[in-house]
N, C-alpha and C positions, 0 to 999 in steps of 0.2 A: 516370115512375119505377114500377117493378114493386113488387108487394107484398113480394117477397123482398128487393129492394134496400132498401126502407124498413125492414124488420126488421133487416137487416145494419147500416144506418146508425144505428139506435137503439142496437144493441149497441156499435157503435163509439163513439158519443157517450157511452154509459154508461161505457165503459172510459176514455175521456178524462177524464170527470168524476172517476172514481176516482183516476186518476193525478194530476189537479190537486189533489185533496183531500189527497193524501199527499206531494206535492212541496213543497219549500220555497216560501214565499210571497214571498220576497225574495232578491235576489242583488245583482249589481253592474250598473251601466249606464254609458253614456257613456264607454266604453273608448276612450282616445286614446293615441297615441304621438306625441311632439313636437307635441301639441295638434292633431293631425289624426287622422281616422278611417281606419285601415288605409292609412297613407301609402305611397307608391311612390317609390323612389329617394331615400332620405335619406342624408346623409353623417355624421350624428352617431355618434361612436364610443361614446358613453354616452347613448343616447336616454332621454328621460323618459317614464314611463308615468303615466297619470292615469285615475281612475274615480270613480264616485259610488256610495255605499252605498244600495241600494234596500231600505230596511227601514221599513215603516210603523208599527212599534211605537213608541208614544210614548216619547220619551227615548232612542231607539236610538243606541248609540255603538259605533263600531268599536274593538275593543281590539287587534287584530293583523291583519297582512296577510302574504300570501306570493305571490310571482310566480314562475311557471314559464315558461321560454322554450325552444323547441325548433324544429328545422327539419322536424319530422315532426308534422303536425297529428293524425294518428291516434294516435300514441304519446302526444301531449300530452293527449289526451282521457282517457288512462289514467294521467295524472300522471307520465309519463316525460319528464323535462326533460333533453334532451341538451346544452343550451347553458348554462342558468343556472337554478338553484334558489336563490332568495333565502333560503330558510328562513323560519320564522315570525318576523316582526319585531313586537315589542310597540309598536304605534303606531296612532294614530287618523288619521294622514295619508292623504291620497288622491293623493299624488304620490310617485313613487319613481324613482330613477335606476338604469339598468342597470349592473350591476357584475359581469358574467360574463366568459366567454371572449371574446377579441378577435373582433369581428364581421367577417365576410368580405364583400367586395363582391359585388354582383349576386346576393344571397341573400335568399330570403323566409323570415322568421322568424314563428313563431306564439307567442302568449303568452296567458296567462290569469291572473287574480288570484283568490285565495281570501281571504275575510275572516272574522273572528270578531266577532259582535255578540250578538244574542239567539240566533243559531244560527251554525254554520259553514257558509258557502255558497261556491260557486265560480261564476265568471262564465262566459259563453260564450267561445269562442276568437276572439281578434282577431289581426291580423297587421301586420307592417311589412316593408318590403323595402328593402334597402340599394341605393345607387347605385354610383357610381364609387369613392367613399371616398378615392381618391387620384388626382391628375391623371395619374400614370404609367399608369393603366389605360385611358386613352383610346387608341384606335387610329386614329381619323380625323385628317385634316389640316384645318387652317383654310383654307377656300377662299372665294374671291370671284370676281367677274368683272373685277376690276381695282382701280385705286387712284384713279380720277378722282372726287373729291368733288363735282364740279359736274355729273356725269352725272345726269340727273333720273329716267329711268324705273327702276322697281324691277326687279331681275333675277329670272328664273326659274332653277332648277337641277333637273336630273333625272338619274336613273340607273335602269336596268333590270337586274334580277338574277334568278337562278333558284333557287328553294328546291327542292332535289332530293329531300328526304325529308319525311316527315310531321312537321308542326310541333307541338311540345308547348306552348311559349309563346315570346313574343317581346317585347322591350322596345326602344323607341327612346329614345336620349339625344341631346339637341340643345342646344348652347350657341351663343349668337349675340352678336356686336357689332352692335347694332341690334335689329330686331324680325323675327319670322318667322311664317309659317304653314306647317305640315307636312301633306303629303298622301301617301296611299298608295293606289294603284290608283284614283285619281280622287276619293277622298273625303278631306275635311279631318279630321285627327286631333284629337280633343278639342274642348272648347267654351271653352277659354281665349281671352282676348283680350290683345293687347299683351304677349306673352311675348317675351323674359324681362323681368322687372321692371328698372326703371332703377337703375343703380348708377354708381359712379365707375369707368367702363369700363377705365381703364388700371391700376386697382388690384384690381378684383374683378369677375369675370364669373359669371353664373348659368346653370345648365343645368336643363332640365326632362326628366322621365322620363314616358314613355307606355307603357301596355300596348297593344300593337298586334297581339296574337295574332289577333283576329278580322278584322283588316283584311288580313292576308296570305292567300295561297292557295298550294297546291302548284303548282310550276311557275313561270312567269314572273310577276314583280311589278315595279311601277314606284313609285319614290319621287320626290316632287316637293317642292321648297321654294321659297317666295316670300319674298324678303328686303325688309324696310323699313328706313327710316332711323332712326326713333325719335329719341332724344336723342343718338345716336352720331354721326350725320352731319347736323347741322342745316343745312338749306339756306335757312331763313327767317331774317330778321334782326330782332332786338329789342334792347332796352336792355341785356339781360344777356349779350350777346355769345356766345350758344351756338354761333354759326357759327365762333367762334375757339377752340373747346374744344381743349385740348392733345391729346386722344385722337382727334380727328376723322379719319375715313377712310371709304372706301366700305364698306358693310356686309359682314360676313363671318360664316361659321358653321363649326362643327365638329359632326360627326354620326357616331354609332355605332348601328347596328341589330344587336342581339345576339339571335340566334335559337337557341333550344334545341330540338333535335329529339327525337322520341320515344325514340331510342336514347341520349339524354343527351349526344350530341355537340353542340358549340357552334360556330356560324359567325357572324362579325361582318362586316356590310356597312358599310363606313366611307366617309366623304367623302374624295375623292382625285382624282387626275388622270383617272380613268375616269368622272367626272361631266361633264355638259355644261351649258352656260348660254346664255340668250338674254334679251332684254329683254321685259318683260311689258306688258300694256295699262295697268297702273298707271303712268302717264307722269309723275306727280309725287306725292310723299307727304311730308308734314310733320306730325309729332305736334303741333306748335305751331299751325299754321294750318288745313290741310285736305288733301284728296286729290283728284287729277284722274285720270280714267279715260277712255281712248279705246277704245270698243267695236270700232272698226274694226281694232284691232290684236290682237284676241282670237285665241288659238291653241287651238281646241277639242281637248280630249283631251291637252293638254300633259303631264299628270301620269298618263297611262295607258300600258300596254305597247304599244298599237297606234300610238302617235304616231310620225311620221317626223321624227327630229331631225337629219337630215344637214346642215341649214343652221345648226345651233347650234354654238357655238364651245367651245374648251377652257377649263376653269376656270383660275383664277390662284391660286397658293399664297400664303398670307399668314402672318405671324407671329401668335401668339396675342396678343390685345389686353392681357392681364394675366397675371401669373404665377399668380394664384389663380383657380381655377374651382371653384365650389361649388354644391351642390344648392339649388334654389329650393324650400324647404320652407315653403310658406305658402299661405294661401287665395288663389287666382288671381283676376284680373279676369275678369269674365264679362258678357255681356248678361243682366242679372239680371231685368229687368222689361220687358215689351212695353208701350209707351204709344201708344195710338191718338189721332189728332187729334180734338179736340172739335168744331172747326169748320173749314170751308174757304171761302175767298172768291176769286173770280176778279177780279183788279184791272184787268186789261186783256187784250188778245188773247194776250199772251205771259207773263203774270205771275199767279201764284197764291200765296195766303197760307194756311198751315196753322197752327192754334193748338192746342198740346197741352193747354192749360188748366193747366199746371204747369211749373215750371222743373226741368230735369234736367241731368245730365252724361251724355254718351253720343254716339250716332250716330243718323242717320236712314237709312232704306232706301227707295229710290224705284224704282218700276217705271214705265217710260215708253217710248213708241214714237213714232217720227217719222222724217222723211227723213234719209238718210245725211248726216253732217256737221253735223247740228243740235247746237248747244252748249247744254246745260242747266246752269244755275247754281243751286246749292242753298245759299242763305244762311241761317245760323243766328244768331238774335239773342235777347236777353232783353227787348227793348222794341220798341215801334212808334212811328213818327212819327204826328203828328196825321192825316196823309193815309192811314194804314193800312199804309204801307210799313215794311219791316224797318229798325230803327235799332240800329246797333252802336256809336254814339258813346260809350257808357259802358264799352266793353270792348276797344277797339282802340288805346287811348291809348299803350301802350308798344311797339306794333309799329312797326318802322322799315323798311318795304319799299323796295327799291331800284328797283322798277318795278311795273307793274300786272298781272304774270302770276300773282301768288300772293295773291289777295284773302283777307282774314282770315275764318276760319270759313265759307268758301264752297267746297263741293265742286263739281267741274265734271265733267260727263259728256258725251262726244261720241258720238252715236248712230251705229249702223252701217246703219240703214235696213232691217234685216231684221226679225227677231222683236223683241218688246219686250225692252228691256235692264233688268235689275234690278241695282242698284248699292248697296252699303253699304261704307263705308270699311274697309280692312283695318288701317291703321296710324295711326289718328287718333281723337280724341274731342273733343267740344266741350261748351260750356255754353249752354243755350238753352231757350226756350219756343216761339218762333216759327220757322217754316221758310218762307222765301220762295223759290219756284221760278220762275225766269224762263228763257226759251228764245229762241234766235235765230230760230226759226220756230214758229208756233203748234203746240201739242201739246194733247191732251185729257187732263185729269187728273180724278180723282175723289177722294173722301175716303179711299178704300181704296188710292190710289196711293202713299201715304206712311205709313210706320210708324216710330216712334222706339223706341229701346232705352235704358233707364237702365242705364249701365255703372258698375261700381265693383268694388273688391276684394270678393269674395263672402264676407264675414265673417258668421257666424251671428248672428242676433239673440238677445240674452240679457236684454233689458229691455222693460218695457211700462209706460206711464203712462196713466191715465184720470182724469177729474176732472169735478165738477159745473160747473166754470168752463170753458166751451168754449174760451175764449181760451188757457188754459194747455195744453189738449190740442193745439190748433193750433200753438202755439209749440213744443211737444215734437216734433210731427211735422215741422215745418219745420226744426228743429234737426237731426233725424236725416237729413232729405233733404240738408241742406248737408254734414253730416259724411260721408255716403256719397258725395256728389258730389265730395268732395275726398279720396278714398281710392283710390289707383291704385298699390298696392305701396309707397307712401309717402304721408304726409299732405300735402296741398297747400293753398294758400290759396284758389284759385278754379279752376274747370275751363275757363275761357275765356281771360281776359286774360293769365294767367301760367302756371298749372300748376306753380308752383314749390313746393318743400318748405320753405315759410317756417317757421322754428323757433318764432317767437312764436305763430303761429296754432295750432301743434300742441301746445305746452305748455299753452296756454289750454284746449284741447279734450280733453286726455287723459282726464279723469274722465268727461266727457260721452260720449266714445267707449266707455270700458270699462263704464259702467253699462248701455249699450244694446247693445253688440256685443262679440263674442269676438275682439278684435283683436290678441292677443299675437303672432301670427306676423308680422303686418305691422310691429309696433313692434320686434320683435327684429331683423328685417331692416333697418329704418331706423336703428336705433342702431348696427348694423354699418357702415352708411353714414357715421354720425358718426365712428366710430373710423377709417374710411378717410380722412376729410376733416380730422381734427384736426391742426393744426400741431404741431411738436415743442415749441413754447412753450406749448401748451395752448389756443391760439385756435381757435375754430370759426367757420365762415362762417354768415351769416344764413339761407342757403338750403342745404339738403342733400337730394340730392347737388348739387354745383355744378361748373361748368366753370372755376372760379377766382374768379368774382364773389362778393362778399359777405363777404370777409375785412376789407374796409375800410369797409363801411357796413352798418348795420342789425343788427350783432351786438352782443353784450354780455349781461350776466346776465338782463335782462328778456326777451330772445329765446332765447339759446342755453343757458339753463338746462334745455333739453330733455335735456342729457346727464345731469342729476341727477334732475330731476322725473319724467321718464317711467320710468326704471328703478325708482325708488322706488314709483311708483304701480302698476307691474306687480307688484312684490313685495307691496304691500298687497292687490291684487285677486286675485292668483293664489297667494300664499304661496310663490312660486318665487324663489329667490335668484340664479338663473343670470344673468339680464341685469344685475342690480346688480353681481354679481361680475365679469362681463365688462367693465363700464364703470368699475369702481372706480378704476383707475389713471388713466383719462381724466378722471374727476371731479376727482381730486387735481391733475392737471396744470392743469386749468381754474381751479380755486379758487386754486392757487398763483400763477397768472398775474395774477388779479385782486388778490391780496394784494401782488404785486410792484408793480403800477401804482397801487395804492390803499392805501399802508401805514398811513394813518390810520384805515382801517376804512370809509370812505365812498367810493363810486365814482360817477363821472359817466358811466361807459361804458354806452351803451344808447340806445334810441330814445325811451323814455318812453311816456306814456299816449296811444297812437296814436289818431287820429280822435276827439278828445273832443267833447262836445256844445258847451260854451262855456268852461268853466274849465280851466286848465292847472295841472299839478303838476310841480315840478322833477324832472328826470331823475334827479338824485342821490337823491331820496327813493325813487322807485319802484325804481331799479336796486339800491340798497342793500338794499331788502327782499328782492329775489331773490337777491342775493349771500348774505345771511344764511340764506335758505332752503336754498341749495346747501350751505353750510358745515354746517348742521344735518343735512342728509341724509347728508353725508359722515361726520359724527361718528357717526350712527346706524349707517351701514353698517360703519364701523370696529369698532364694538362687536359687530355681528352676526358679523363675520368674525374677531373676536379680535385685531384690531390695536390693542392697548392704547395704544401711544404715539400713534398717529394719533387715537384717540378723545379722548385728553387734549388734544392739540394743537388739534383742530378745535372742541372744546367751548370751549376758551379763546379761540380766534379768534372764535367766534360771540358770546361774551360781550363781546369787544372791539368788534365791529361794533354790537351792540345798544346798548352804552353810548355809543358815539360818535354813533349815530343819534339816540338820545333826548336827548343833550346839545344837539344842534343843532336838532332839529325838534320836540321835545315842549314845549309851553307848559303847564307844570304848573298855572298859575293858572286857565287856561280849559279844561284837558283837551282840547286840540286839537293837531293836527300841521300844520306849515306854515301855509298860508293858511286852513286849516279847510274846504277844499272836500271833496267826497265822496271822491275818489280819495285825497287826502292823509290822510283819516281812516280809510278802510276798508282800505287796503293794509297799514299796520302792524298793524291788528287781525287781519286774515286770516292774515298770515304770522308772527304771534306775537312782534312786537317790542315791544308795549306792556307796560310793567311791570304786574305783577299788581295793584298798588295803584291803577292808573289804568284798568284795562280797563273797568270798569263806567262810569266817568266819560267815557271816550273814546267808548264805545258810545252813551251818552246824547247826547253831542255830535253824533255821526253821525246818530242818529235825529232830533234837533232840526234838523240841517242839511237832511235829506231832507224834513222837514215844511215847512221854509221854501222848499224847491224844489217845493212842491205835490206831493210824493210822486212826482216824476219823476226820471229819471236825469240826472246831470250828470257823466258819466264817459266815458273812452275805453276802449281795449282792456284795459288793466291794471286799471282801476277796476271794470269790469264783472265781471272775474274775482273780485274781492274783495267787492263791496258786498253782494250778497244773503247770502253766507255770513257776513260780518262781523256783519250784523244778526241773522240767525237763530241764530247761535252765541252771541250775547251778549244774549239776552233780548228781541229785537225782531223776531221772526218775522212778526208782524202787519204791521210796517212794510215788511219785505222783500216780503211778499205784495202789499201795495198797489202797490209799484213793479212787481213782476212782472206784475200783472194790468191795468196801465194800458192804455188803448186810444187815448190821444191822445199826440201828439208831446211829448218823445222817449220811445219805449218799443218793446219787442218787439211788443206788441199793436198799436201803430200800424201796423207793417208788415202784420200779419195783417188788420187792418180794411181795408187798402188792397190786399188780394188776394195778399199774399205766400204762397208755398208753400215758400220757402227763406229763410234769413237773409241780410240785406244787409250791405254793407261800410260803410255810413254811416247814422247815425240819420236824416239828412235824405234823404227820397225824391227830392227835386229838387236834390240837391247837384250841383255842377259837376265835382267830381272824387271819386275814391275811391268809386265807386258801382256796383261789381259787385253783381249781385242774387243771388249765390250764394257767400257767404263763410261760414266757420265761426268767424271770429275773435271774434264776439260770442255764442258758443255756450255759455258757462258755465251759462246758465240751464237747459240740458238736464240737467246734472249736479245742479244745485241742486234741481230737482224731486224727485229721489231723496233728496238729503241734507236739504234745508231744510224739506220738507213731510212726505214719507214717513219721513224720518229714518234711512234705511238707510246705514250707514257701516262700512267695514272697521275692524277692531281691530288696531292695529299690534302688540299683544302676542300676538295669535293671528291672523296674516294669512290671506288667502285666504278670509275669512268663516268660518273655523273658529269664531270667535265674532263675531257681528254686534253692533255698537253701534247701538241703536235710540233715536233721539231725535226722535220725530215732533212736529209742531207742528199743533195743531188750530186753524188761524188763523181769525180773525174774518172772516166774509164768504164762507167756503168751506164748503159743506155736505157734500161727500164727496170723497175722494181715495184712489187706489189706485196703488201701484207694485209691480212685480215685478222681481226680478233673479235670473237663474240664475247662482249662484256656482259655484265648483269643487265644492261639496258638494251643490248642488241649488238649487231655487228658493226664494227668500225672498220673502215677501209682507208688505207693510205696507199695510193697508186700513182706512179709517175712514169712518163715516157719523154725522153729527150727528143725534141723536134727543132733541128737547126740550132739557133742561138737561144731558144726558149725551152721551157719544160712544161708539158701539159700535165697538170697535177690534179688528180681526182680524189676528193675526200667524201666519204659517206659517214655521216653522224646519225646514230639511231635516234628514233623518237624519244622525247623526254630527256635528251642529253644535249650537251654543247661541247665545243672544243675551242681551245686557244691556240692559234697558229703562230708560231715564231719562225720567221724566215728573214733574218737580218741580211742586208745586202741585196735583196731582191725587190723588184716592183711586182705587184700582184694585181691582176685584173680578173674580174668575174663578170661574165655577160657584157664585156666591153667597158666595164666601169672599174677604174683603178682604185684599189684600196689604199687607205692612208693609215699611218701609225705603225708602231713597231710590233704590235700584236693585233692579229685579225681574229675577232670573235665570230665563230661559226655556229649557226643554229642547226637543229636537226634537219636532215635532208642530204641531198647530193649536191656537191659543189664542184664545178668544173673550172679550174683556175689556170691561168697562164702566168708563168713565173719567168722573169728575166732578171739577169744580173743588173743591178743598178749601176748607172754610169758613175765612175769615180771622179 
C-alpha cells in the first residue's frame, strides 16, 4: 500500500466513523415474509410480514409500525409505495398481514418496515416474489414416460431450446407427482433434496420455484429432469400398504420455465410433447427402502445441449394428480451436515464396515472402482452383531418384501469398469450409524471412500441449552438429533423402519421442536395435510399423510390431538392466529365426533400410554385427558375469534368432561387417580383436570410415588409428556430433576451412558420389539429443559413471547444452567449459577418485549435493590439478579 492510499484510507475510515456516529444505532432485523427470508414463488394472497426491533435501549418498546410495499426498489428507498402503504399502526406487534392491492403472479415485490420506539427508524429493503398464484397460470402439461407402476428404472426427460435475446431473469416452476431433480445445462439446480414434499397426492400437489437466471445462456440451453417414485409410486411392500395407495401411478411432472428478456418480453418454455424421455441408470428407487444404480447405463451429457437423443422416445401426457397445486413455501430438506466415518474395518476380502460414531438420518456417498459388473451393496444399520457385521433386525420388522431384489436400507451399485463411480441416492434417505459395504469382487476402500450426510428439513436453530450436568446437555443434543432426523417436510416417528407421520409422536414433540427450531413452515404444511385427510365426520388417521391406512387403528385423541395441540402451540410461540383459524372448523368436527361417540364425557378411543416401563394406565384415563385438552383449546380459540356461542358450548363441555373424569378416577381420600401409578397421576395434573383443592395433594402423591420408584421413570409415551412438567409446575422441580438426570435404567441418561446420540423407542436397550434407535416419541424432556429448569414459557395473554413467563427452578444438585430461545421478538436468555447460598441469575429480554418473573420463596435483588411482590415485571434489557431463599 502506498503512502497516498494509506492517507486516503484514513480519511475514508474517519468519514465512516462520522457517519456511524450520526446514524441511528438501531433499526429492524430478521425481516421475513411468510416466515422465510426473501422467499421466491409464494402463492399467499395476503402474505405475513415479520421483523424484530433492534433497539438496545433498556426497556425499548415499539409503539407503532408502518410497512411500505412496491415493485420498484429504488422508489421504495425514497418511501414511494406503489402497492401498499399500511399507514402508521399504533401497535407493538412484530407481525403484520398484507392488505394492499391484489398481488399479481410472477412479480417481485419489495418491502420495508418503519417503527417508532426511542427513535423512528426504517429497515433495509427486503423482498418476496409471487409464483403461479392460480393453477390457470400454468402453461406446461403433465408428462411422464407412461403408466406402468411396475417399471423400475427412473426416467430421464430433456428438452433443448434457444434463448434468442439477452436474458434479464428467469424462473423455473416445477410440480411433481413423485420426486424430481432439475438440471439446466448439465448442472443440478438448487440444493434441495426430496422435492416436492410428501402430501396426499390426489388432493394437493406442491410446486417449487427456482431462480435459474445464472444457469441459462444466450443461445441453446438444455433442461433435464430426473423423476423418482417417492411416496407416489411405492414399489416396496410394508404393513401400511403404500403400494396400494389410491393415487399410485408412474411419476409425472409439470414444468414452466419463464424467461424475461432485457426488452421485458416474456417467453415460457413448458413441458409438452416436444420433450423426450429415456430410462436412467437409477434402475430402482424407493424412499422406503433404498436405491439401485447401474453405472453401465450412464448416458454422459444427457442434460446438455450436445447430447444426441435420437434414440429417446416421446413423452406421455397425463392428467394432473390433484385439482390443487400450490407453492411449497417452507424450509426445504437439504444435506445439512457432512459426517465423516470415525472408523473403518475390513471384515474380509469383500466386506468393509464404516462407523459414523453417531446415529443420523440421511444418505451415504461412496466412491469406488472395480471391474465392470461388480455389484457393491451398501447396507445401513443402527446396530452391529457380536461378530461386527451390520444388524438391522431392530428396524426391518414391518417390511414385507415379496422377493430378495429390494433389501432394506441397502443401496446397490453396479460398476462400469471404467473410472471410479461416485454414488449418492437421489430419492431416498435412511436412519443409520453403520455402513457395511460388500462387493461381488474385491475392491479397495479407504476411510475417505465413504461420506455420510445428515439430511432433514433445514429449519433454523432458535434454541440452545447448556448445563453443569453433562448428562442433561447430552440428552438435549440427542433430542435435537432425533427431532431433526424425523423432520422431512412432515414430522415422522423414525427415519428407517417407517418414515410415517405418526400424529402421537408429533404432538408429544411440538414444544421440543419449537423451543429449539423455527419449524412453523413445516407445521403449517403438515396441518394442511391434516385438513386434506380429515373425514367428513371429523375422524383423522393416525399417520398423516396416509394412503388410507390409520383410520381404523392408532387414532384417537391421544394421537390425533395434533389437529388442536399443534395450532395452539404455534399461536403461543409465534403469536400468529393463522394456523389456528385455518384449523378451527377441523377441530370442531373432531371434537364433535368424540362427543358423539362418548356422550358421557369419557372416551376409550386411543392407543394409551404406549411402550410403558412396567405399569399400565387405562386408555380411558389418558384419552379423556387429551379430549379435555382439545375442548379447552377449542373454547379458547372460539373466544379469540369472537365465536361467543362456541366459547360457551365448549367451556360447558370441558366442565362436563372434567366432572365425569374426576367422578370416576379421582380418589379423594388418597388424592390419587386410577391405580396411582406415575402416568395416572401426572397426566391429569399436566392437562389441568385436577380440581384446585386437590392439586397440591395429587402432586404430593405423585412425588411420593416417584420416590417409591427410586426416582426412576415408570411411564410410557403419554406419561413422559406429563411427568416432568406435572412435578415442576406443582412444587416438585427437584424431584423432576432427579428423574431427568438419572443414569441408570429406566431413564434418558441410561441411553446416554450406553452411547446413545439420539433418543430410543424403548426404555429397554435390549428390548425384543419397539427398538428403533432414533425416535422422537420420548422427546418431551427437550422442551422441559427450557420450561422446567430455565423456566421460559410463552404467555397465552401476550403470545409469541411478547411477554415471557419466567419460572426458573434452581434445582438441588445442579450448579448452573442456561437456556436461550430466539422468539419472534428476539433472544430470551435464562441463565443461572449457584454461588454459595445465593444464585446469580441473568435474564435477557429482547427489545419490545417484557417478562413476568415468578420466584416464590426467594428474595431478589437487582443492582443492590431488593424487589418486592410475588411477581417481578422485567422490561427489555439485561437483568443481573441475585436470588436467595427467603428466611422461613
